[in-house]
C-alpha positions, 0 to 999 in steps of 0.5 A: 195607015198613019205615018209613024213619027220619029222621036227627036234625036237626042241632043249631042253635046259638043266638046266645047260645051262639055269643056265649058260645063266642066269648067263651071262645075270645077268653079262650083266645087271649089266654091263649096270647099272654100266656103265650107272652110272660110265662110261665104264672105272671106274667100277672094275670087282669086282664091276660089279660082286658084282652088279650081285651077282656073283664072278670073277670066274663066270665072267671068265667062260663067258668072257676072259677079260674086253674088251670082256665083254664091247663088249658083254654089248654094243651088248646087248644095241645096239641090244635092240635099234634095236629091239625097233625101227627098228624091225618093226610092224605087217605089216613089218618095218615102217619108220614112226613108227621108227622115232616116236619111236626114237623121243620118246626114245631120248626125255627122254634123253635115249640114245637109241643106247647105252642104257644109256651110254653117247655116248662120252664114247662109241665112246672113247671105240670104238677108243680103241677096234678094236672089238668094233669098228667093231661091231658098224660099222656092227650095223650102216650098219644093221640100214642103210640097214633096213631104206633103205628097209623101204624107198624103200617100202614106195616109192613103196607103193606111201607114200614116194617121189620116186625122192629120192635115198633110200640109200642116205635118209637112210644115212641122217636118221641114221646120224640125229639119231646120231646127236640127241644123241650128242645134247642130251648129250650136253643138247642142246634143240631140239624139237624132235617130231617137227623134226620127223614131219618135216623129214616125211613131207620132205619124204612124197609123195605130 
C-alpha cells in the first residue's frame, strides 16, 4: 500500500513579518489618499510618512526611492480595480457583471483603474517611469485577457454573438473603459448605464 504524503503545513507568519506588512500597507494607503488629493508630484515623502504615522526610516525599509513607492501605490490601486470589476462572480467571470460594475464605479467619478488619482497624472508618471509603464502595460494585457475569455465563454454558452472576434471585442471594451475615464476627468456628460446597456445589446446573441 503506497504511503500517504502529508500536505505541507501552511506557512506561519511571525509577529515581525505581520508588523512589517502592516507598515507597508499603511504607507501605501497613505500614498493613495495623499496622491488623490494633491497629485503624484506635489506631496513630499515627509507628508506621506506623517499621514501614515511613520518615519522616513520606516519608508526606506520598504522602498528604495520615491519612484518605487509610486509604482507600488499604483499596483495597489489597479489590482483593486481588477479584483472589484474583473475578478468575477461565484459562477466565474461574467462580462455583463463586469460592464455593470465599471459603469457604477465610474458614474460616481471614481476613476476605477487608478483609485482616485486623475488619469492624466498617472499617464504622465508612466511616461517618466519605465517600470510604471511596464506594469501598466501588463495590467492592460491582463484585463484584455480576462475580457477575451469572458467574451469567448459567453459565445460558447450562446449568450453573445458568435460572429465577433473575442479578442477584438475585448480590445474595444478595454479602450472604451479608458475613454470613459478620460471623459469623466473632463467632466464630459455621459450616460454610463445607458452606454453599458447599448454595448451589451450589440454583443448579445439575437
